[in-house]
N, C-alpha and C positions, 0 to 999 in steps of 0.2 A: 226290933232293930230295922233301920232303913239302910239298905246298901246304896252305894252310888249308882252302880250299873249292874243289871243282869243281862248276860249274853246267852241266848238260847242257840245252841249248836256248837259242838266242839270239833268241827272240821277245821281245815286250814284257815279259813277267813275268820271264824269266831275266835280261834286261838291267837291269831296274829293281832286282831283288834284288842284282845285282852292284854297282849304284850305292849301294844302302843299306849293303852291307857295306863298300865302299870309304870311304864317309863315316864309318863307325865304326872305321876303321883296319885293316880286313882286306882283303887283296888277293886276290880270287878269280880263278880261271881259268874262262872260259866256252868250252864246246865246242858246235859245231853241225855236223850232218851235211851241210848245204847249203853249196855253195861261195861263195854270196853271199846277201844278203838277198832274200827272196822278194817278188816284185811281186804275188803273188796277193792279190786283194781278199778280206779276211775281215771283221773288224769295221769298221763304217762310222763309228764315233764313240765318244766317251767319255761315259758316263752315270753320274750319281750322285755319291756321297761321294768317289769317287776324284779328282774334280777339285779338291776342297779339299785332299786329300792332296798332289796334284801341285803345287798352289799353295804348300804348305809347303816344297817343294823347288825352287821357282823355275822349274817346268816348265810352268805353266799358260799363260803368255804365249807361249813358243815354240810350243806346240801349238795354241793358239787364235788367236794373232795379236792378242789383245786385252789391254791392260795392266790391272792391278788385280785385284781379287778375282773369282772366278767368279760369274756372275750366274744366277739361276734362270730356267728356261724357262717361258713362259706356258702352253704346251700340251705334252702328251705322250700316250702311248697305253698301255693295259693290256688285253690280250686283245681287241684291235680295238675297245675303248671309247675314245673321245676323252676325255682328262682336261683339263678347263679349269682349269689350275693358277693362273691369275690370280685366282681366287676365294680363294686361300689366303694368309694372312699369319700366320706366315712360310711361304714356299714352299720346301720342302727339296730340290727336284729341279733339278740342274744338268745340262747336256748341251752338248757341243761336237762338231760334225760334223767329224771328222778321220779320214782313212783309216788303217788299221792300219800300212801301210808307212811312213807319215809318223811315227807313234808310234815305230816301231822305229828309224827314222833318228835322231830326236831323242834317244832313250834310248841308242843306241849312241854317238852323239857325246859325250853326257855321261859314259858309262862310260869311253870312251877318254881323255877329259880327266882323269878321276879315276885313271888309271893301270891300269885293268882290262885284262887280256889276253884277247883273243877269238881262238880258233882255229876257223876255218871248214874245211869239208871234212874233219871229224873225226867219225867215227861210233863210238859206244860199242858194243862187242861182248860185254862181260861185266864183272863186278867181283866182288871178294871183300872182305868186311869182317872186321876183327878188333877187339880191344879199343882200339886206338889210331888206327885209320883205315881207309880204303878204298883198295884197289888197283884201278884202272880199266883194263881192256883196251880198246884203241881201234884203229881203222884210219884212217889219214890219207894225205895225198899221198905220204908216204915209206914207206908200208906199215904193218905192225903195230907197235904200241908200247904203253907202259903209263905211266900217271901215278898218283901217290899223293896222297891228301889226307886231312885229318882228318875231313871230312864231304863227302858226295856229295848233290847236290840234283837231283832230276828236275823240270825245267821244260820237258819235251820233248813236251807236247801230249797229246791224248786217246788216242793210240796209244803212250803212253810206254814206251820201252824200259826205262828205269830202273824204272818200276813193275812191269813184267812180270818183269824179272830179280830184283827183290826179292821176288817172290811175293806181292804185295799184291793182294787180290781187288778187283774193280771192279764190284760188283753194281749193278743198275739196271733200266731199262725200255727196250726197243727196239721201235719201231713202224714198219711200212712206210709209214704216212701221217703227215703230208701230203707231197706232192711239191711242192717249191718251185722256181720258175723266175724268173730275173732277168736283165735285159739293159739296156744303155745304148744308146738308139736316138734317131733323129731324132724331133722332135715329130710324131706321126701327124696326117694330114689330118683335119679335122673336129673337132679338140679345141677346146673353148671354156672360158673361165673365167667364172664367175658374178661378180656384184658383191660377193658375200661371199667371194671367193677360192677357191671350190671348182671342181673340174674336171668338165666334162660330156663324156661320150664319145658319139660319134655312134650313134644308135639305142638308147641306154640312158638311161632316165629317172632313174636313181640318181645323185645328185651325189657326188663323191669328194673328201674333204679331202686336199690334198697332204701328202706326207711322213708319212702315217700309214696304218695298216691299216684297211681297210673290209671288213667281213664281208658276203657275200651268202648266199643260200640254197644256193650251189654252191661256195663257197670264199672266198678272201680276195684282195683286189686292192690294190696299192700303186702310186701314181704320184708321182714326185718331180721336178718341173721344176728342173734345175740352171741352165740358161741357155737363150736362144732356139734354140740349136743341139743341145740334148741333154736327154733326160729319162731317168730310171730307171723301168722298169716291172717289176713283180714280181707273181706269182700264187702262191697255195697251193691245192692241191686234195686232197680226200680221195676215195678210191675211183675215181680216174680211170683212163684206159686204161693198159695196161702200157707201160713205157718200157725202152729199151735203155740200161742204166746205163753201158755202155762207149762209147756214141756221144755226141759233144758235142751240147749243146743248139743247136738251130737257131731262127732267128726265126720260121719257119713253125710249129714246135712251140709256141713261146711264143704266137703269134697264135691258134692253136687253143685253147690253155688260156685265154687272155683271153676268147675267145668263149664257152667253157663256163661260166666263172665270172661274167662280167658280161652276156653277151648281145650285146656290141659286137664288130664285126668291124673291127679296126684293121690298116691296112697298115703294116708295120714295115720300117724300113731302118736300117742301122748309123749311129750318130752320126758326123758329120764330124770332130768334135773328139775327142781322146783322152779317155777317161773311165775311171772305176774299174770299171765293171760290164760286163766281157766276158760274153757269154752263159754262164750257169752254172745247173746243175740240182743240187738236193739231194734225195735220196730218203729219206723217213722222218725220224724224230728219235731221238736216242740220249740218254737221261738217266741218268747214272751217277755214283756217288760212291765214292771209294776207301774201303775198309773201315777203313784207318788212314792217317794222313799221315806216320807215322814208323816206320821199322824200324831200330832201332839208330842207326847213323851215316848212314842214308839217309833223306832227307825229300823230300816232294812239294809242289809249288806249282802254282797255275794249273790249266790243263786236264789236266795229269797227275793231278790229284787229283779233278777234277770236270768233267763235260761235260753240256750241257743245251741246250734250244732257244735260239735267238738272240733271240727276241722280247723287245723292251724293252732289248736291249743290256746284259745284266748281266755278260757274261764278263770284260771288262777291269776293271770295278769290283770284281769278286770276286777275280780273280787278282792284280791289282796290290796290293790290300790284304793278300792272303796274303803277298806278298813283303815289304811294310812290316812286317807283324806278325812274320815270321820273322827278318828281317835283323838287328834290334838284339839279339834274344834269342840268335841264333847267335853274333854278335860278342861278346856278354857271356860266353858259354860259352868261346869261344876265348881270351878275354883273362883268364879266371880269376876274374871277379867275379860271375858269375851266381849268384843264390840257388838253393837246391834247387828243382827242378821248373819253373824258368823256361822251359827249352826245351820241355818237355812241354806247357806252357800254349799253345804254338802250335796243336797239334791240338785241345786242349780249347776254345779260343776260335774257331778258324776252321772246324772241321768243322761245328758247328751252323749257321754262316752258309751253308756249302755246302748243308746240308740245306734251309735256307729257300729258297734259289734253286731247288733241286731241286723243291720244292713249288710255288712260284709259276710256274715255267716250264711245268710240266705243267698247272697250272690255266689258264694263258693259252691253251695249245694246245687244251685241251678247250673253252674258251669260244669259240674261233674256228671249231670244226668245224661242219659243216652238220647239219640235222635239226630237226624241230619241237620236240623236247624241249630242245635247246640254245637254240633261239629263245625258248622260255618261260623258261629259266633266265636268259638275257640280259635279258629284260624285268625280272626281279626284281633282278638285279645293277645294271641301269641305274637303277632306283629308289633302290637303296642309295647309288649314287655321286652322286645328286642332293643328298645331304646332305654338308655340308662336312667334318664329322668323319670320315665314311667315306672321302671323297676324300683327306683329309690322311693317313689311315692307309695307303691304297694308294700315295700319293706317297712316303711314308717307306719303304715296302716296296721300291719300285722304286729309290729312291735309296740304300738301305742305311743311311739315317740312323736307323733304328730299332734298329740293332745296339748292344747294351750288354753289356760284359763284367763279370764278377763282380769287385768290388774290395773288398768288406767295408767300404765307406764309405757312410754313409747320405745324403750330399748328392745331390740329383737330377742334378747334372752328372756325377757319378762313373760311370765305365764307358762314357760316350758320347764321341763326337768333340767336341773342344773347340769352343766357339762362336767365331765370327768377332769379333775385338776390334781396335779401333784405339786405339793408345796414342800418346804423344808423348815426345820426348826433351828433357830439360832441358839447360841449358848445363853443368851440373856435377852430379855424383852425390854424395850424402851420405846417411848413415844418418838416418832420420826416425822420429820418434815416431808412433804410430798416429794417423792422421787428419791429420797435419801437411801431407802432400803435397796432400791435397784442398783445404786452406786456401790453398796456394800456387798453385792452378790459375790460369793466365793469365786475364786479363780477357776474352779472347775465348771462354773456356769450353773450350779445348782441353785434353786430358789431358797429364800429364807422366809420364815414365818414366826410371828409372835402372837401372844394372846393378850387381850385387854382384860380388865377386871371381870371376874365371873365367867371367863371363857374356858372352853375345854382345852386339854393338851397343855397343862401347866408344866409338864416335864420339858426339859430343855435339851433333849438328846439331839446330836447332830444327825443330819441325813434327811431323806425325803419322807413326806407323809402325804397320803392321799386325802382329799377332801372327804371321801366316804368314811375315813377313820375318825374324822372330827365330828361326824354326824351320828355316831353310835348312841349318844345319849338321847336322841330324839327331840332336841331342843331347837328353836329357831336360831339361825346363825346370821350375823351381820359380818360379812367378809370384806375387809378393806385390803384391796390388792395394790393400793398406792403406797404401801409401806407406812401408813399412819398419817400421811400428809393431808388427808381430807378432814381431819378433826372429828371423825365419827364417834370417838370415845365420849367426847363431851356431849354431842348431840343425842346419842343413844343412851346416855347414863340413866335417864328416867325410866328406861325399860330393862335395866340390867337384871331384874328379877325374872324376866321372861325371855330375854334375847341375849345370847352369848356373842361377844365381839371377838373376832379373830383378825389380827393385823398380819398381813402376809405379803409376800412377793412371789411372783410367778414369772417364769421366763417369757411366756406368751399369754399374758392375762387377757381374758375375753372381755373384761370390763374393769373399770377402776374400783368398783364396789358391787357386791351382790347381797341382797337380803333374801335368805332362804327360809322357806317354811319348813316345819318338821317333816312333811311328806316329800321333801326334796325339790319342790317347785320354787321357781324364782319369783318372789313377790315384787322385787324392785331391783333395778340395775342402773348404773350410770356409766356413760362413755368417758374415755379419757378427756380431761379438761373440762368436764361438766359435772361438778359435784352434786348439783340438784338437791340442795338441802330441803327445800320445800317438798319435793317429791318423796324424799325419804321419810319426812315427818308424816305425810299423808299415808304412806304405806305402813308405817309402824302403827298408826292409829287404826287404820282399816283392818289390819290383820291381828294386831296384838293389843288393842285396847288403848285406853288413855294412859298417859305417863303418870308415874308415881314419884313422889319426892321432889 
């Protein structure tokens, strides 16, 4: 039997890719060498544009516990600089504190509900690819075996077996510094909170803002009070005493590091309540980017394609959007309607994004390191960040909202992630002349929306609906915000098996029409009064293949 896709790695990225493929009508098989989900604490939250993507799949609420659209955070950090994002309008940066094991749990539940097969305790030992597929050798509970698939995906982390077996180079930079230490402990004696919400350590005049990195002349300190019974404390040091990497981190070692970094001597004891931060030490940093993301029928996603410092939490933002970008393109190839070059566009679009994270993760590490030259550099960067336009640029960098793909469409929205839109559903749907729907807007000013043939949202309930809710099925959307007057239903009819048409009205439409890819990015848009039918035809063919019927 030949499977469509084998995904190696049942972490967040591999599971999310499996969900994306299943939504598109492809049933992948997921393999993981571990017998069960790992409880190891890795990522501590989701940061950036990925939260809007997860909202498009109905996953934001299960992960955050908060209904509705993701909300921007008022503060964040860049290279141990506090970013006061409440100054920005709009603020592009979203964040949700959720441990990685919870992300994996939610994504595995979704994958299984979609019919995805997950085989744990199965380790890949080799593979061979040919013109029609990949034969994968593996070792599982029943011994050696083999599976075959049309494509093989490596989502198996920074030490990716798939990447190594494919012979894909992984160049980059490895440094022995900094040494990072973190633990979940009882609140130390003498800890005080200022009226401004900052933390004072006994014997240390420097106040520390909770939940963020604070640079001292000797390293970096982080303290995050979770509740009255537990705090997370972390340090980063450059040029510290040698460590035995085989020995586990002790609280005495962390205490000594805190003393060197801050000057404070804290008595540490394990937290009484279970917490995510068992004592853990990480030596140095490793910043690497795969030389290519594809080798024939083998592709890489997530940490298999890139590793970097964790500062600012870019990992899941980068990796999960890799999966969203690849999923629909791979499904299109498997289903036979992909236009030429669509699958190759995965690498063309996502590797430059990996390069950008490669750059800013190294920049942040450099800005946190000790020394008078860095202190002087920080003084300059601090001045730059006092200006809102520079702050906005860094916020967009950290969010990944500055990512724009090449679309050959001149509209400013084209190539970026779709804006958040709220629409409304009328009691009935009908074809409208241009502008007519705006005239029919209800007296309370709420927008109206209808669906063309094959579109989502066939129900006709009154009230508002967010665009993210229309994107739950993971299909391309052609959104006509003119109320139907552009005649898009006739023009897009030959793509109705692949593209859903939504006829809508919006109180402040950002364009007359938007063509949205399944990953949430705008493939084409037209300004009011400029229907641009030729541009729409080109975009439909470029992203969704030749018309049928």
